[in-house]
N, C-alpha and C positions, 0 to 999 in steps of 0.2 A: 504494500500500500504506500502511495506517495505521501510525503509529509503534508502537502497542502490539502490533501483529501481528509486528513485527520483534523486539521484546524479550521477548515472552512465548511460553511453550510452548503448543501447541494444547490440552493437557489442563488448563490452568489455568482455574479457575472465576472467576466474577465477584468473589467474595470475595478471591481471590488477586490478581486484577488491581487491586482497590481498595487492598489493602494495599501492592502494588507502587507504585501511584501515590502513596500517603501516604509511603512510604519515599523516593521520588524527590523529593517536595516538601520533605521534611525535610532531605535531603542538599543539595539545591540552595540552600535557604535558609541552611543552615549555612555553606556556602562563599560564597554570594552576598553575605552581610552583610559580608564583607571588602571588598567593592567599593563599599559605600555611603559617600560622603564625609561627614565630620563637618560640613561646611558645609551640607549638605542636611538632615541629621538630627543635631542636636547631641548627642543622647543615644545615638548608635549604639553606642558602646563598652559602655555599660550594657546596652543591648538585646541586643547580641551575646553578652556574657558571660552574661546571664540565660538566653538561649536555649540556649547551649552547655551550661551547667550543667544545665538542664532535661533535655536529651538525655542527657548523661552520667549524671546521677543516676537518671533513669528506668531506664537500662540497668543501673546498679549495683543499684538496688532489685530489679529483676527477677532479676538474678543471685543476690541473697540468697535470693529465693523459690525459685530453682532449685537451691539447695544440697541440698535434700531429695532431688531427683532425681539430681543429678550428683555429690553427695558432696564437692564442693569449689566454691569461689567462682570464677566467671568472669563477666565482663561479657557480658550477653545482651540483645539487643534484643527487647522484647515483641512488636513487629510481626513480626519474623522468626519467633519461636516460633509466633505465630498463623498466619502464612503457611505455614510448614512443616506445621503441624497440618492446615490445610485441604488440603494436598497429600497427606495421608495418613500423615505421619510421627508416631509416638507421641512424647509429650513426653520419654520416656526415650531416644529414638533420638538418637544423636550429631548427625544431620543437623538436629536441632531446635535445638541450642544451639552447635554448632560450624559454623554457617553464617553467611555474611555477604552481605547484600544487595548491597553494593558489589562484592564479589568476583564474585558472580553476574552483576551488571550489566556489569562490565568484561569478564568472560569471554565474553559474547555478542558482544563487539567484538574478540575475540582478544587481549585484554590480560590477561596472567596475573599475579595477585598472590595472596599467601597471606592467610589470615585473620589471621595474626600481623602481617603487614605493615600491614594495614588498622588493626589495633589500635594499632600504633606511630604510624601517621599520625594517628589520632584523638587520641593523647596530645600529639603535636606541635601539632595544631590547637588543642587546649585550652590548651597553653602559649602559643601565639601570641595567642589571644584574651585570656588573662590579662595578657600583656605589653602588648597594645594598650590594655587597660583601665587598667593601672597607669601607663603611661608616655606614652601618646599622646592 
């Protein structure tokens, strides 16, 4: 059985699968950069900070754009919004902006976390990346 068959619903289209793969690459890279030694890539702290800020700021920017729909600011991943839209959810549907790829991914392996827990974890990761940049 192919890995994508395990983690994807049968109704998901090629576009959803592509966005799923992009999500997975972004998350794996975000976490994987913690394990790249400075001796191998001397600029790894700057690279990791830049990458993490790019991810966080793109979600914050998308959240600002979604204020018109949601009537309040929430960090929203643009890939999640596109993925949920391709699944048939309107941009005004809560499943479009209160959905987390990581929660969905872990849920498929019977690991239950809330969207709020994932947001807290993202702030912790951001803090660790900034600390790594400043002090290591």
